[in-house]
C-alpha atoms as a printed R data frame, in Angstrom:
    type eleno elety resid chain resno       x       y       z
1   ATOM     1    CA   UNK     A     1 245.477 132.301 212.141
2   ATOM     2    CA   UNK     A     2 248.916 131.016 211.158
3   ATOM     3    CA   UNK     A     3 247.342 127.988 209.717
4   ATOM     4    CA   UNK     A     4 245.064 130.162 207.612
5   ATOM     5    CA   UNK     A     5 247.949 132.346 206.419
6   ATOM     6    CA   UNK     A     6 249.975 129.275 205.718
7   ATOM     7    CA   UNK     A     7 247.209 127.808 203.717
8   ATOM     8    CA   UNK     A     8 246.855 130.928 201.596
9   ATOM     9    CA   UNK     A     9 250.639 131.000 200.994
10  ATOM    10    CA   UNK     A    10 250.566 127.344 200.127
11  ATOM    11    CA   UNK     A    11 247.773 127.906 197.715
12  ATOM    12    CA   UNK     A    12 249.594 130.880 196.135
13  ATOM    13    CA   UNK     A    13 252.809 128.911 195.809
14  ATOM    14    CA   UNK     A    14 250.886 126.018 194.339
15  ATOM    15    CA   UNK     A    15 249.228 128.302 191.757
16  ATOM    16    CA   UNK     A    16 252.532 129.976 190.783
17  ATOM    17    CA   UNK     A    17 254.254 126.637 190.636
18  ATOM    18    CA   UNK     A    18 251.576 125.158 188.420
19  ATOM    19    CA   UNK     A    19 251.682 128.167 186.147
20  ATOM    20    CA   UNK     A    20 255.435 127.873 185.803
21  ATOM    21    CA   UNK     A    21 255.187 124.197 184.952
22  ATOM    22    CA   UNK     A    22 252.470 124.879 182.364
23  ATOM    23    CA   UNK     A    23 254.540 127.602 180.701
24  ATOM    24    CA   UNK     A    24 257.603 125.402 180.693
25  ATOM    25    CA   UNK     A    25 255.681 122.461 179.257
26  ATOM    26    CA   UNK     A    26 254.085 124.704 176.632
27  ATOM    27    CA   UNK     A    27 257.441 126.075 175.569
28  ATOM    28    CA   UNK     A    28 258.889 122.562 175.305
29  ATOM    29    CA   UNK     A    29 255.867 121.336 173.312
30  ATOM    30    CA   UNK     A    30 256.032 124.209 170.829
31  ATOM    31    CA   UNK     A    31 259.759 123.607 170.360
32  ATOM    32    CA   UNK     A    32 259.119 119.914 169.757
33  ATOM    33    CA   UNK     A    33 256.328 120.609 167.244
34  ATOM    34    CA   UNK     A    34 258.493 123.138 165.465
35  ATOM    35    CA   UNK     A    35 261.326 120.628 164.944
36  ATOM    36    CA   UNK     A    36 258.895 117.833 164.072
37  ATOM    37    CA   UNK     A    37 257.151 119.969 161.462
38  ATOM    38    CA   UNK     A    38 260.476 120.644 159.757
39  ATOM    39    CA   UNK     A    39 261.304 116.935 159.673
40  ATOM    40    CA   UNK     A    40 257.965 115.869 158.085
41  ATOM    41    CA   UNK     A    41 258.017 115.585 154.282
42  ATOM    42    CA   UNK     A    42 255.953 118.166 152.451
43  ATOM    43    CA   UNK     A    43 253.876 115.602 150.513
44  ATOM    44    CA   UNK     A    44 252.260 114.323 153.719
45  ATOM    45    CA   UNK     A    45 250.391 117.597 154.184
46  ATOM    46    CA   UNK     A    46 248.708 118.170 150.830
47  ATOM    47    CA   UNK     A    47 245.039 119.213 150.741
48  ATOM    48    CA   UNK     A    48 242.462 116.780 149.332
49  ATOM    49    CA   UNK     A    49 241.585 117.356 145.666
50  ATOM    50    CA   UNK     A    50 238.178 118.653 144.542
51  ATOM    51    CA   UNK     A    51 237.334 115.255 143.021
52  ATOM    52    CA   UNK     A    52 238.089 113.532 146.305
53  ATOM    53    CA   UNK     A    53 235.768 115.913 148.152
54  ATOM    54    CA   UNK     A    54 232.953 115.333 145.636
55  ATOM    55    CA   UNK     A    55 233.458 111.569 145.806
56  ATOM    56    CA   UNK     A    56 233.322 111.598 149.608
57  ATOM    57    CA   UNK     A    57 230.115 113.607 149.556
58  ATOM    58    CA   UNK     A    58 228.621 111.237 147.005
59  ATOM    59    CA   UNK     A    59 229.438 108.245 149.160
60  ATOM    60    CA   UNK     A    60 227.863 109.859 152.215
61  ATOM    61    CA   UNK     A    61 224.717 110.808 150.296
62  ATOM    62    CA   UNK     A    62 224.386 107.390 148.654
63  ATOM    63    CA   UNK     A    63 224.421 105.674 152.040
64  ATOM    64    CA   UNK     A    64 221.390 107.630 153.248
65  ATOM    65    CA   UNK     A    65 218.362 105.271 153.123
66  ATOM    66    CA   UNK     A    66 215.595 106.437 150.813
67  ATOM    67    CA   UNK     A    67 211.909 105.493 150.822
68  ATOM    68    CA   UNK     A    68 209.789 105.291 147.681
69  ATOM    69    CA   UNK     A    69 207.295 108.130 147.265
70  ATOM    70    CA   UNK     A    70 204.342 108.754 145.010
71  ATOM    71    CA   UNK     A    71 204.850 111.582 142.568
72  ATOM    72    CA   UNK     A    72 201.603 113.453 143.223
73  ATOM    73    CA   UNK     A    73 202.188 115.948 140.441
74  ATOM    74    CA   UNK     A    74 202.833 113.212 137.899
75  ATOM    75    CA   UNK     A    75 199.699 111.360 138.983
76  ATOM    76    CA   UNK     A    76 197.650 114.540 138.626
77  ATOM    77    CA   UNK     A    77 199.040 115.127 135.134
78  ATOM    78    CA   UNK     A    78 198.109 111.591 134.093
79  ATOM    79    CA   UNK     A    79 194.575 111.961 135.460
80  ATOM    80    CA   UNK     A    80 194.185 115.306 133.720
81  ATOM    81    CA   UNK     A    81 195.341 113.853 130.419
82  ATOM    82    CA   UNK     A    82 192.909 110.959 130.779
83  ATOM    83    CA   UNK     A    83 190.096 113.379 131.546
84  ATOM    84    CA   UNK     A    84 190.881 115.449 128.451
85  ATOM    85    CA   UNK     A    85 190.823 112.309 126.301
86  ATOM    86    CA   UNK     A    86 187.506 111.168 127.781
87  ATOM    87    CA   UNK     A    87 185.961 114.587 127.236
88  ATOM    88    CA   UNK     A    88 187.148 114.622 123.629
89  ATOM    89    CA   UNK     A    89 185.453 111.273 123.022
90  ATOM    90    CA   UNK     A    90 182.300 112.493 124.774
91  ATOM    91    CA   UNK     A    91 182.102 115.605 122.614
92  ATOM    92    CA   UNK     A    92 182.512 113.510 119.476
93  ATOM    93    CA   UNK     A    93 179.600 111.307 120.540
94  ATOM    94    CA   UNK     A    94 177.413 114.258 121.497
95  ATOM    95    CA   UNK     A    95 178.016 115.929 118.132
96  ATOM    96    CA   UNK     A    96 177.205 112.731 116.261
97  ATOM    97    CA   UNK     A    97 173.984 112.254 118.312
98  ATOM    98    CA   UNK     A    98 174.586 108.514 118.026
99  ATOM    99    CA   UNK     A    99 173.140 106.798 121.097
100 ATOM   100    CA   UNK     A   100 174.426 103.461 119.827
101 ATOM   101    CA   UNK     A   101 178.074 104.481 119.685
102 ATOM   102    CA   UNK     A   102 179.952 101.460 121.148
103 ATOM   103    CA   UNK     A   103 182.346 103.794 122.943
104 ATOM   104    CA   UNK     A   104 179.570 104.622 125.408
105 ATOM   105    CA   UNK     A   105 179.873 101.094 126.763
106 ATOM   106    CA   UNK     A   106 183.609 100.624 126.246
107 ATOM   107    CA   UNK     A   107 185.382 103.913 126.967
108 ATOM   108    CA   UNK     A   108 183.614 105.199 130.067
109 ATOM   109    CA   UNK     A   109 184.130 102.562 132.732
110 ATOM   110    CA   UNK     A   110 185.791 103.127 136.120
111 ATOM   111    CA   UNK     A   111 186.025 106.870 135.611
112 ATOM   112    CA   UNK     A   112 188.051 108.992 137.993
113 ATOM   113    CA   UNK     A   113 186.418 111.599 140.186
114 ATOM   114    CA   UNK     A   114 188.101 114.308 138.120
115 ATOM   115    CA   UNK     A   115 186.555 112.998 134.887
116 ATOM   116    CA   UNK     A   116 183.080 112.728 136.390
117 ATOM   117    CA   UNK     A   117 183.321 116.268 137.735
118 ATOM   118    CA   UNK     A   118 184.265 117.470 134.249
119 ATOM   119    CA   UNK     A   119 181.228 115.712 132.798
120 ATOM   120    CA   UNK     A   120 178.921 117.173 135.418
121 ATOM   121    CA   UNK     A   121 180.198 120.647 134.543
122 ATOM   122    CA   UNK     A   122 179.578 119.887 130.872
123 ATOM   123    CA   UNK     A   123 176.019 118.874 131.761
124 ATOM   124    CA   UNK     A   124 175.281 122.229 133.379
125 ATOM   125    CA   UNK     A   125 176.702 124.087 130.368
126 ATOM   126    CA   UNK     A   126 174.444 122.337 127.859
127 ATOM   127    CA   UNK     A   127 171.188 123.999 126.850
128 ATOM   128    CA   UNK     A   128 168.142 122.731 128.711
129 ATOM   129    CA   UNK     A   129 166.684 121.686 125.373
130 ATOM   130    CA   UNK     A   130 169.628 119.350 124.694
131 ATOM   131    CA   UNK     A   131 167.718 116.480 126.229
132 ATOM   132    CA   UNK     A   132 169.567 113.677 124.460
133 ATOM   133    CA   UNK     A   133 173.015 115.127 125.211
134 ATOM   134    CA   UNK     A   134 172.191 115.751 128.859
135 ATOM   135    CA   UNK     A   135 170.759 112.248 129.151
136 ATOM   136    CA   UNK     A   136 173.941 110.786 127.681
137 ATOM   137    CA   UNK     A   137 176.074 112.411 130.366
138 ATOM   138    CA   UNK     A   138 173.677 111.166 133.058
139 ATOM   139    CA   UNK     A   139 174.021 107.676 131.603
140 ATOM   140    CA   UNK     A   140 177.836 107.808 131.817
141 ATOM   141    CA   UNK     A   141 177.901 109.106 135.391
142 ATOM   142    CA   UNK     A   142 175.128 106.658 136.314
143 ATOM   143    CA   UNK     A   143 177.261 103.674 135.332
144 ATOM   144    CA   UNK     A   144 180.109 104.941 137.555
145 ATOM   145    CA   UNK     A   145 178.315 105.513 140.860
146 ATOM   146    CA   UNK     A   146 180.901 105.374 143.638
147 ATOM   147    CA   UNK     A   147 180.808 108.491 145.800
148 ATOM   148    CA   UNK     A   148 178.183 110.644 147.494
149 ATOM   149    CA   UNK     A   149 178.922 113.330 144.914
150 ATOM   150    CA   UNK     A   150 177.791 110.955 142.153
151 ATOM   151    CA   UNK     A   151 174.448 110.331 143.856
152 ATOM   152    CA   UNK     A   152 174.041 114.035 144.648
153 ATOM   153    CA   UNK     A   153 174.400 114.760 140.931
154 ATOM   154    CA   UNK     A   154 171.581 112.339 140.072
155 ATOM   155    CA   UNK     A   155 169.444 113.800 142.867
156 ATOM   156    CA   UNK     A   156 169.831 117.235 141.276
157 ATOM   157    CA   UNK     A   157 168.877 115.836 137.874
158 ATOM   158    CA   UNK     A   158 165.640 114.195 139.049
159 ATOM   159    CA   UNK     A   159 164.507 117.365 140.818
160 ATOM   160    CA   UNK     A   160 165.005 119.687 137.845
161 ATOM   161    CA   UNK     A   161 162.046 121.624 136.552
162 ATOM   162    CA   UNK     A   162 160.255 119.630 133.829
163 ATOM   163    CA   UNK     A   163 161.110 120.594 130.273
164 ATOM   164    CA   UNK     A   164 157.883 121.839 128.663
165 ATOM   165    CA   UNK     A   165 158.973 121.907 125.031
166 ATOM   166    CA   UNK     A   166 161.819 120.664 122.843
167 ATOM   167    CA   UNK     A   167 162.140 124.159 121.399
168 ATOM   168    CA   UNK     A   168 161.976 125.941 124.753
169 ATOM   169    CA   UNK     A   169 161.960 124.083 128.062
170 ATOM   170    CA   UNK     A   170 160.507 127.081 129.864
171 ATOM   171    CA   UNK     A   171 157.491 127.567 127.590
172 ATOM   172    CA   UNK     A   172 154.791 125.121 126.642
173 ATOM   173    CA   UNK     A   173 154.105 124.859 122.880
174 ATOM   174    CA   UNK     A   174 152.233 122.570 120.549
175 ATOM   175    CA   UNK     A   175 154.863 119.830 120.899
176 ATOM   176    CA   UNK     A   176 154.225 119.585 124.644
177 ATOM   177    CA   UNK     A   177 152.532 116.309 125.666
178 ATOM   178    CA   UNK     A   178 149.450 115.997 127.772
179 ATOM   179    CA   UNK     A   179 150.393 116.082 131.417
180 ATOM   180    CA   UNK     A   180 149.163 112.550 132.025
181 ATOM   181    CA   UNK     A   181 150.368 111.079 128.745
182 ATOM   182    CA   UNK     A   182 153.282 108.823 127.968
183 ATOM   183    CA   UNK     A   183 154.030 109.872 124.422
184 ATOM   184    CA   UNK     A   184 157.413 109.663 122.757
185 ATOM   185    CA   UNK     A   185 157.775 113.408 123.112
186 ATOM   186    CA   UNK     A   186 157.247 113.227 126.842
187 ATOM   187    CA   UNK     A   187 159.860 110.506 127.176
188 ATOM   188    CA   UNK     A   188 162.298 112.720 125.267
189 ATOM   189    CA   UNK     A   189 161.470 115.709 127.462
190 ATOM   190    CA   UNK     A   190 162.093 113.662 130.615
191 ATOM   191    CA   UNK     A   191 165.010 111.704 129.159
192 ATOM   192    CA   UNK     A   192 167.745 112.855 131.625
193 ATOM   193    CA   UNK     A   193 165.480 112.124 134.596
194 ATOM   194    CA   UNK     A   194 164.423 108.719 133.279
195 ATOM   195    CA   UNK     A   195 168.045 107.754 132.663
196 ATOM   196    CA   UNK     A   196 168.951 108.853 136.201
197 ATOM   197    CA   UNK     A   197 166.205 106.697 137.719
198 ATOM   198    CA   UNK     A   198 167.115 103.727 135.545
199 ATOM   199    CA   UNK     A   199 170.723 104.108 136.678
200 ATOM   200    CA   UNK     A   200 169.571 103.944 140.299
201 ATOM   201    CA   UNK     A   201 167.465 100.899 139.524
202 ATOM   202    CA   UNK     A   202 170.436  99.135 137.964
203 ATOM   203    CA   UNK     A   203 172.653 100.097 140.903
204 ATOM   204    CA   UNK     A   204 170.227  98.739 143.514
205 ATOM   205    CA   UNK     A   205 169.686  95.519 141.556
206 ATOM   206    CA   UNK     A   206 173.424  94.827 141.509
207 ATOM   207    CA   UNK     A   207 174.655  96.431 144.739
208 ATOM   208    CA   UNK     A   208 172.061  95.615 147.381
209 ATOM   209    CA   UNK     A   209 174.729  95.323 150.097
210 ATOM   210    CA   UNK     A   210 176.610  98.466 149.119
211 ATOM   211    CA   UNK     A   211 177.244 101.169 151.754
212 ATOM   212    CA   UNK     A   212 175.802 103.613 149.190
213 ATOM   213    CA   UNK     A   213 172.385 101.937 149.175
214 ATOM   214    CA   UNK     A   214 170.895 104.683 151.336
215 ATOM   215    CA   UNK     A   215 172.264 107.331 148.963
216 ATOM   216    CA   UNK     A   216 170.611 105.544 146.046
217 ATOM   217    CA   UNK     A   217 167.288 105.311 147.885
218 ATOM   218    CA   UNK     A   218 167.600 109.010 148.680
219 ATOM   219    CA   UNK     A   219 167.699 109.804 144.949
220 ATOM   220    CA   UNK     A   220 164.403 107.953 144.471
221 ATOM   221    CA   UNK     A   221 162.873 109.826 147.384
222 ATOM   222    CA   UNK     A   222 163.998 113.130 145.910
223 ATOM   223    CA   UNK     A   223 162.392 112.129 142.594
224 ATOM   224    CA   UNK     A   224 159.019 111.949 144.372
225 ATOM   225    CA   UNK     A   225 159.293 115.736 144.716
226 ATOM   226    CA   UNK     A   226 159.511 116.211 140.937
227 ATOM   227    CA   UNK     A   227 156.724 118.127 139.215
228 ATOM   228    CA   UNK     A   228 156.746 115.549 136.432
229 ATOM   229    CA   UNK     A   229 154.049 112.846 136.799
230 ATOM   230    CA   UNK     A   230 156.185 110.416 134.797
231 ATOM   231    CA   UNK     A   231 159.186 110.891 137.081
232 ATOM   232    CA   UNK     A   232 156.947 110.603 140.165
233 ATOM   233    CA   UNK     A   233 155.401 107.380 138.943
234 ATOM   234    CA   UNK     A   234 158.712 105.735 138.048
235 ATOM   235    CA   UNK     A   235 160.321 106.736 141.360
236 ATOM   236    CA   UNK     A   236 157.348 105.457 143.334
237 ATOM   237    CA   UNK     A   237 157.454 102.138 141.474
238 ATOM   238    CA   UNK     A   238 161.169 101.707 142.161
239 ATOM   239    CA   UNK     A   239 160.764 102.536 145.845
240 ATOM   240    CA   UNK     A   240 158.052  99.911 146.150
241 ATOM   241    CA   UNK     A   241 160.192  97.342 144.361
242 ATOM   242    CA   UNK     A   242 163.191  98.045 146.618
243 ATOM   243    CA   UNK     A   243 161.223  98.571 149.797
244 ATOM   244    CA   UNK     A   244 163.272  95.912 151.586
245 ATOM   245    CA   UNK     A   245 166.429  98.013 151.129
246 ATOM   246    CA   UNK     A   246 165.086 101.178 152.699
247 ATOM   247    CA   UNK     A   247 166.512 102.236 156.067
248 ATOM   248    CA   UNK     A   248 168.722  99.175 156.124
């Protein structure tokens, strides 16, 4: 019991002693700092200037490694501008009705997806009777076949309802050809579809090992569903000619 009491007293004395030493040391330290502060020259304690702070921040920022990035917005603006230019040229050609305009072969190569989408929208906005204009757009898209969307567009073209008359596609008139004929009028009426099939033929002749071969064959198979005998016959002939590419 004495040992326990002694221990507690020892602990208490130790605590009070430590506290006294801490207070004494603190008082001495404060006194020392006070005298030292008075002895230090005032110019050693000036605050950094605003320019120095800005310069330090600049140095820190400049040392941060940066990685190059693609400006997506700028790229989109460039593509949009190119599309607008291409559409302006297209509209000029369509208004002139000049199928031999050299710009058709020179200005519409390697088109972007955005430009082709714009042309496909233009196609749907044209009157059904605008056979030459619609065929021109099919020709341009047909020489830029790259994606499934491109082939889907041609598949839609070849399955359109046949145009019955140049004055009104929905009504047969005296300018309508015989159903089994191959007159110039019939070729004009089926012009967009014929151009689509010829585009597929050209693609298969030059891209037999392309991963899009099946998509091209699919367009020909869809053309077999057309109500136009001319489109049916041409699609059947092309399928026979490229039989070795089917289901490859």
